C-alpha positions in Angstrom: 8.6 -137.6 -61.9 11.7 -139.6 -63.4 13.9 -138.2 -65.7 12.9 -141.5 -68.1 9.8 -140.4 -68.1 9.8 -137.0 -68.9 12.1 -137.8 -71.1 9.5 -140.1 -72.9 6.7 -137.4 -72.3 8.6 -134.9 -74.0 9.5 -137.1 -77.3 6.5 -139.7 -78.0 3.7 -138.3 -76.8 1.3 -136.0 -78.8 -2.4 -135.5 -79.6 -3.7 -136.1 -83.0 -5.9 -134.7 -84.8 -9.3 -137.8 -84.9 -11.5 -136.2 -86.7 -14.4 -133.9 -84.4 -11.7 -135.0 -81.6 -8.4 -134.9 -80.4 -7.1 -138.0 -79.0 -3.9 -138.0 -76.9 -1.3 -141.4 -78.1 1.6 -141.5 -75.1 4.2 -144.3 -75.5 3.6 -147.7 -73.5 5.8 -147.1 -70.8 3.8 -143.7 -69.9 -0.3 -145.1 -70.4 1.5 -148.6 -68.4 2.4 -145.6 -65.6 -0.8 -144.4 -65.6 -2.5 -147.6 -65.5 -0.8 -148.6 -62.8 -1.1 -146.0 -60.4 -4.6 -145.3 -61.4 -4.6 -148.8 -60.2 -3.8 -148.8 -56.8 -6.0 -145.0 -57.4 -8.8 -147.8 -57.4 -8.1 -150.1 -54.6 -7.1 -147.2 -52.4 -10.9 -145.9 -53.6 -12.7 -149.7 -51.6 -9.9 -150.0 -49.5 -12.0 -146.1 -47.7 -15.1 -147.3 -48.7 -14.5 -150.8 -46.6 -13.2 -148.7 -44.0 -16.9 -146.5 -43.5 -18.3 -150.1 -44.1 -16.3 -150.8 -41.0 -16.8 -147.5 -39.4 -13.1 -146.1 -38.9 -12.3 -143.1 -37.3 -13.1 -140.4 -39.2 -10.0 -139.3 -39.4 -8.3 -142.2 -40.7 -10.6 -141.9 -43.5 -10.1 -138.6 -44.4 -6.4 -139.1 -44.0 -6.8 -142.2 -46.7 -8.9 -139.6 -49.2 -6.1 -137.1 -48.7 -3.6 -139.8 -49.5 -6.1 -141.1 -52.9 -7.2 -137.1 -54.0 -2.8 -136.9 -53.5 -2.7 -139.8 -56.0 -5.0 -138.3 -58.7 -3.0 -135.1 -58.6 0.9 -137.0 -59.2 -1.4 -138.5 -62.3 -2.9 -135.4 -63.7 0.7 -133.8 -63.5 2.4 -136.5 -65.7 -0.6 -136.7 -68.0 -0.6 -132.2 -67.8 3.6 -132.1 -68.2 3.5 -134.3 -71.2 0.2 -132.4 -73.1 2.5 -128.7 -72.4 5.7 -130.4 -73.6 4.2 -132.0 -76.7 0.4 -131.1 -77.5 0.3 -127.3 -76.9 3.9 -127.4 -78.3 2.9 -128.2 -81.5 -0.9 -126.8 -82.1 1.2 -123.1 -80.9 4.1 -124.3 -84.1 0.7 -124.9 -86.3 -0.4 -120.7 -85.4 -3.1 -122.2 -82.8 -2.7 -120.7 -80.5 -6.4 -120.9 -78.2 -5.3 -123.8 -77.2 -3.2 -122.1 -74.5 -6.6 -120.5 -73.0 -7.8 -124.1 -72.9 -4.9 -125.0 -71.0 -5.9 -122.5 -68.5 -9.4 -123.5 -68.2 -7.8 -127.2 -67.3 -5.4 -125.4 -65.5 -8.3 -123.6 -63.3 -10.8 -126.9 -62.5 -7.1 -129.1 -61.1 -6.0 -126.1 -58.9 -10.1 -125.8 -58.0 -9.3 -129.4 -56.0 
């Protein structure tokens, strides 16, 4: 991750308590980066579908799936880093240590993949 994006995540990201559910607030630069990555991933998924429709060799399709999974993992890493550096730190500072269990469950879900 770039140092500039890292600094954006640290300084400006925060989780707000929006009543009954929490919400994230990401700086526009971070949000645009994530949306751009997700748009690319969406294109990769359409490409994989096209490969299957064209009866492309299985190994080639599997390699494209692996690349797409890697791209999704990159998005998750960016979100997790921002979450840890802002939301989690804020909640711990407020005395809410339940956030640690929440993060551990999230990490376990990511590692299953």
